[in-house]
N, C-alpha and C positions, 0 to 999 in steps of 0.2 A: 311732193314733187315739190321744188321750189323754181320759180322759172329766173334767169337771168335778170338782173339789176338790184339783185340783194346782197350780201358780204358774201355767197358761194351760191351755185346753179347746182340745183341737187335733181337730178335725172334719172326717170324709172327705165331700167331695162327690162326691155319685151321679155319676156315669159316667164316670170319669177317675183320674186315678191324682195328684190334688192333694190338698189342704187348706185349712185357713184354721185360724189359731193367734187363740182371743181368748181376753180379760184386762179384766177389770176390778178395781180397786183405788182407793183412796183413804185419806186420815186424818185425821179430821174436826176434830185437836184443832190438825196443822200448818196447817191451810185458815182457822180461826177466827182462829188468831194472828196469819198474814199470808198473805191468800190470793194472791198474788203467787207468793212463795217456794213456799207449798206446793204449786200447781200446780205447779212444778217439779219438787220433790219426787215427786209419782204421777208424773206422765209420767217422769220416770226410773225409777221404781219397775217400772210397767207396761213400761217398755221389757224391764229387765232379767230379768222374769218371763216374756217371750217368747224371751227370746235365753235361758233355761236350756230353755225348751223344746224348742231347735231351732226355732226361728222366727225368722226379720226382720221386727223390724218397720217397717210402711209407709206406715202413716196413723191418725192417731183420731180421735174426736169428742169434743164436749163437752157433747153429749147436753140441750143447750139449743134445741129444737124448737120452734121459735113458728111460726104461722101468717104468711103473705105481707102486711103491712098496708095492702098499696096493693088487697088483694081483701078487699073484709068478709065477705064468704061465710064464709071459713077463719081471717079475723083474730080473729074473737071467739068 
């Protein structure tokens, strides 16, 4: 188990011998100057941080969590 503050947090999943590594990163200046290239740099940095913690990067999320536009009850 690695506490937050390192390159990535490694958390133990209760009831087993597995864990999950989490990382969040970014560079606002790069993303402001060139959003596409800035996004590439952020993904590469997160993958490096996870790898340095002994994890294998498997997935990512962009955290743009919008409601379903076909369902007005949750969209607005």
